[in-house]
C-alpha positions in Angstrom: -24.8 -18.1 31.0 -23.9 -15.2 28.6 -21.4 -15.7 26.0 -19.3 -13.1 24.1 -17.4 -12.3 21.3 -13.3 -11.1 22.0 -10.3 -10.7 20.8 -8.1 -13.7 20.9 -5.0 -13.9 23.0 -1.6 -16.7 22.7 -3.5 -18.2 26.5 -6.9 -19.4 24.4 -4.0 -22.0 22.7 -4.9 -24.7 24.0 -8.8 -24.5 23.1 -8.2 -24.1 20.0 -6.2 -27.0 19.7 -9.2 -28.8 20.9 -11.3 -27.3 18.7 -9.4 -27.9 15.7 -8.6 -31.2 17.2 -12.9 -31.6 16.5 -13.3 -30.6 13.1 -12.8 -33.2 11.0 -10.4 -31.7 8.9 -10.7 -29.2 5.9 -10.5 -26.6 8.2 -7.4 -25.0 6.7 -7.3 -21.7 9.0 -7.4 -24.3 12.1 -5.0 -26.9 11.3 -4.9 -29.2 14.4 -0.9 -28.1 15.1 -0.2 -26.4 18.4 2.7 -24.6 16.0 1.2 -23.3 13.4 -2.2 -22.5 15.4 0.6 -19.9 17.8 1.9 -18.8 14.6 -1.7 -17.7 13.5 -2.1 -15.7 17.1 1.2 -14.5 17.4 -0.3 -12.6 13.8 -3.1 -11.7 15.2 -1.8 -9.6 18.1 0.7 -8.0 15.9 -2.6 -7.4 13.8 -4.5 -5.6 17.3 -1.3 -4.0 18.6 -1.1 -1.2 15.9 -3.2 1.5 15.0 -2.9 2.4 10.8 -6.0 2.2 9.1 -5.7 1.4 5.6 -5.0 -2.8 4.1 -2.7 -4.9 4.7 -1.8 -8.6 5.0 -3.5 -9.0 8.7 -5.2 -12.1 10.6 -7.5 -10.6 13.7 -8.9 -14.1 15.6 -11.5 -14.3 17.5 -13.3 -15.9 20.1 -16.2 -17.1 21.7 -15.8 -17.1 25.4 -18.3 -17.9 28.5 -17.9 -15.3 30.5 -19.4 -16.6 34.0 -16.7 -19.5 33.3 -13.6 -18.3 31.1 -14.3 -21.0 28.4 -13.7 -20.3 25.1 -16.0 -22.2 23.1 -15.9 -20.7 19.6 -13.4 -19.1 16.9 -13.7 -17.2 13.6 -11.0 -15.5 11.8 -10.9 -12.1 9.7 -8.0 -11.7 6.9 -7.6 -8.0 5.7 -6.5 -8.8 2.1 -5.4 -12.2 0.9 -2.8 -12.9 -1.6 0.2 -11.3 -0.2 2.0 -13.4 1.8 0.8 -15.8 -1.0 -0.6 -16.3 -4.4 -4.7 -16.8 -3.3 -5.6 -19.4 -5.8 -9.0 -20.5 -6.6 -10.6 -22.5 -9.4 -13.5 -21.1 -12.0 -15.6 -23.3 -13.5 -16.3 -21.5 -16.7 -17.8 -22.6 -20.1 -16.1 -23.5 -23.2 -18.0 -23.3 -26.9 -16.6 -24.3 -29.9 -18.4 -24.6 -33.2 -18.3 -27.4 -36.0 -19.2 -26.6 -39.1 -18.8 -29.7 -41.1 -20.9 -31.4 -38.3 -23.7 -28.4 -37.6 -22.9 -28.7 -34.4 -21.9 -26.4 -31.4 -20.3 -28.1 -28.2 -19.8 -27.0 -24.8 -17.1 -27.9 -22.2 -16.9 -26.9 -18.5 -13.6 -26.5 -17.6 -11.9 -25.8 -14.4 -9.0 -22.7 -14.6 -6.6 -22.1 -12.0 -7.1 -18.0 -11.2 -5.9 -15.3 -9.0 -9.0 -13.2 -9.2 -10.1 -13.3 -5.7 -6.6 -11.7 -4.6 -6.5 -8.7 -2.6 -10.3 -9.3 -1.6 -10.4 -9.9 2.4 -11.9 -12.7 3.6 -13.9 -14.1 6.9 -13.2 -17.7 7.7 -12.1 -20.3 10.4 -15.0 -20.2 11.9 -15.7 -23.0 14.7 -18.5 -23.5 17.0 -17.6 -26.1 19.9 -20.2 -28.9 19.5 -21.8 -29.3 22.6 -22.6 -25.6 22.1 -24.5 -25.8 19.0 -27.6 -24.0 19.5 -28.7 -20.4 21.1 -27.8 -18.7 17.7 -24.4 -19.2 18.9 -23.0 -19.7 15.3 -24.6 -16.8 14.0 -23.1 -14.7 16.6 -19.6 -15.6 15.8 -20.7 -15.3 12.2 -22.0 -11.9 12.2 -19.3 -10.8 14.8 -17.1 -11.0 11.9 -18.9 -8.3 9.8 -19.6 -5.5 13.1 -15.6 -6.3 13.4 -15.1 -5.3 10.0 -17.4 -2.2 9.7 -15.3 -1.1 13.2 -12.8 -0.7 10.8 -13.9 -0.5 7.6 -10.3 1.4 6.3 -8.3 -2.0 7.2 -10.3 -4.2 4.7 -11.5 -4.7 0.7 -14.4 -3.2 -1.1 -15.2 -7.3 -1.6 -15.3 -10.3 1.2 -15.0 -13.8 0.0 -16.2 -17.1 2.5 -14.8 -20.1 1.2 -16.8 -23.1 2.6 -15.7 -26.7 3.2 -16.2 -29.2 0.1 -17.3 -32.1 0.4 -15.2 -35.0 2.8 -15.7 -38.4 2.4 -15.9 -40.7 6.1 -12.3 -41.8 5.4 -11.1 -37.8 5.6 -10.3 -37.2 2.2 -11.9 -35.4 -0.5 -12.9 -36.9 -4.1 -12.2 -33.6 -5.5 -8.6 -33.8 -4.6 -7.9 -37.2 -6.1 -9.5 -36.4 -9.0 -7.6 -33.2 -9.9 -5.0 -31.9 -7.6 -4.1 -35.2 -6.5 -2.7 -36.6 -9.6 0.1 -34.0 -9.7 1.2 -34.0 -5.8 1.8 -37.7 -4.6 0.1 -36.6 -2.1 -2.8 -37.5 0.1 -5.8 -35.0 0.7 -4.7 -34.4 4.3 -1.3 -34.4 3.9 -1.8 -31.4 1.6 -4.6 -29.7 3.8 -2.1 -29.3 6.6 1.1 -28.7 4.8 -1.2 -25.5 3.3 -2.2 -24.4 6.7 1.1 -25.1 8.3 3.4 -23.9 4.9 1.3 -21.6 2.9 -0.1 -22.7 -0.7 3.7 -21.7 -2.3 3.4 -25.2 -3.6 0.4 -25.5 -5.3 1.9 -22.2 -8.0 5.0 -24.7 -8.2 3.6 -28.0 -9.1 -0.2 -27.3 -10.0 -0.2 -27.2 -14.4 -2.1 -24.1 -15.7 -3.6 -25.7 -18.6 -7.7 -25.8 -18.3 -9.0 -29.0 -16.8 -12.3 -30.8 -18.6 -14.5 -31.0 -15.8 -15.7 -34.0 -18.5 -12.7 -35.9 -18.2 -12.7 -36.3 -14.2 -13.8 -39.1 -12.2 -17.9 -39.1 -11.5 -17.0 -38.4 -7.4 -15.1 -35.4 -8.6 -17.4 -33.9 -10.7 -20.2 -34.7 -8.3 -18.5 -32.5 -5.7 -18.2 -29.2 -7.3 -19.2 -26.4 -6.0 -21.7 -28.1 -2.9 -20.7 -27.1 0.4 -19.7 -30.4 3.5 -23.8 -30.8 4.7 -22.4 -29.4 8.1 -21.7 -26.2 6.0 -25.1 -25.7 4.8 -26.1 -23.6 7.4 -23.3 -21.1 7.1 -23.9 -21.4 3.2 -27.3 -19.9 4.3 -26.3 -17.3 6.2 -23.9 -16.4 4.1 -26.8 -15.8 1.2 -28.7 -13.8 4.0 -26.1 -11.5 4.3 -25.3 -11.1 0.0 -22.7 -13.0 -0.7 -23.6 -15.4 -3.8 -21.4 -18.3 -5.4 -20.0 -17.0 -8.8 -18.1 -20.4 -9.6 -15.1 -20.1 -8.0 -14.0 -23.4 -5.6 -11.5 -24.4 -3.9 -8.1 -25.6 -4.7 -8.2 -28.4 -2.1 -12.2 -29.6 -1.7 -13.7 -27.8 -4.3 -16.1 -26.1 -2.0 -18.1 -23.3 -3.1 -16.2 -19.7 -3.0 -18.3 -17.2 -1.6 -18.2 -13.4 -2.1 -20.2 -9.9 -1.5 -19.2 -6.4 -1.6 -18.2 -5.2 1.7 -20.7 -2.0 2.2 -23.3 -4.2 1.1 -23.8 -7.2 3.6 -26.7 -7.2 5.1 -25.1 -6.9 8.4 -22.8 -4.1 7.9 -24.8 -2.0 6.2 -27.7 -2.1 8.1 -25.9 -1.6 11.8 -26.6 1.6 13.9 -24.8 3.1 16.1 -25.9 5.2 19.3 -24.5 6.3 22.7 -26.1 3.7 25.6 -28.3 6.5 27.6 -30.3 3.6 29.7 -30.3 -0.5 31.0 -33.0 -1.6 31.2 -35.0 -4.7 30.1 -36.9 -5.1 26.7 -36.8 -4.8 23.1 -35.6 -6.4 20.0 -33.2 -8.8 20.0 -29.8 -7.9 18.9 -26.1 -8.2 17.9 -24.3 -5.3 20.1 -20.9 -4.5 19.8 -18.3 -2.0 20.8 -14.5 -1.3 21.3 -12.3 -1.2 18.8 -9.1 -3.5 17.8 -8.2 -6.1 21.1 -11.0 -3.6 23.0 -13.7 -5.0 20.3 -16.6 -7.1 22.2 -19.7 -8.6 20.5 -22.8 -9.9 22.5 -26.5 -10.9 21.7 -29.1 -9.0 23.9 -32.1 -7.4 23.9 -32.0 -3.3 22.2 -34.2 -0.6 21.7 -33.5 2.2 19.4 -34.7 5.5 20.2 -34.3 9.0 18.9 -31.7 9.7 21.6 -29.7 6.8 21.9 -30.3 2.7 23.1 -31.3 1.2 26.1 -29.5 -2.7 26.1 -30.1 -4.9 28.7 -28.1 -5.6 31.9 -27.0 -8.9 30.6 -25.1 -7.7 27.4 -24.1 -4.4 29.1 -22.4 -6.7 31.3 -20.7 -8.9 28.5 -19.7 -5.5 26.2 -18.8 -4.3 29.5 -20.4 -1.0 28.6 -22.6 1.7 31.0 -24.8 4.5 30.2 -22.4 7.0 28.2 -20.2 4.1 25.8 -21.4 3.9 22.4 -22.5 0.3 20.6 -23.2 -0.7 17.6 -26.9 -2.4 16.6 -28.4 -4.6 14.4 -31.5 -7.0 14.9 -31.0 -10.5 14.9 
């Protein structure tokens, strides 16, 4: 079977909804709510429909399709410029130092500051792969296809990209971080707050969240112990981000305390190392690669074997079928 990445369509709602129910909570960009998902798909359709090559508040939803069956088995999203419709909040972990001459001692305290430092960045998120497909590198295809998409539409994206990783969620679906910090001010569970944010946005954070720094030492041990840690299922995603050049710079999610990773757009490995070539032949053999072609709603990406030559590129027949390209078309290639 062959898989490809393509632009999501409104007819994909049933697949997205079924996958959203499998996430286990904490996936703000993939809520198990049909209306919210349809709204996201409608926003994505608008983004795919116009050619303006400048950053604005847009979201592009991509899906992983089995081209033999037509089933959608994964999804991911790319946001062009966060913090435009609603403020984009993060906690920044910082250190406050004070010195007492009388005691002859210096005290250092770690604090959480509510900030909008990352506003205006682009974001990659919403990645989910169906549990039945978690083999064969499809997670890597989903993740890196987002960077190939950014490269194809570079003018629509900012110079910095962020990725928020889901934080630690307990067996009951709650968040120790939320319970120890924000939950004290909102009177709602983590699951309720996460769902409300996914559907209505985070203006309620601005309305109710205290602006004063939070001293980490005053938090319950359960909350302190999860700050900046990814959910166990997200550790592989964190490694993939690090391999692309993303780094954790002490920003954490305001809901679950998970790490926010950032990178300079043009230094992301997939974007930096990709090569564009004209297809000169369809043949077997070559280097295992990620391949992409097309713009906007015609964008497609897949895995395949490719040989880069001085006069162009040779790709295998399955990749040519997945991308719907022939000799003379242009593709982007980057090694797996």
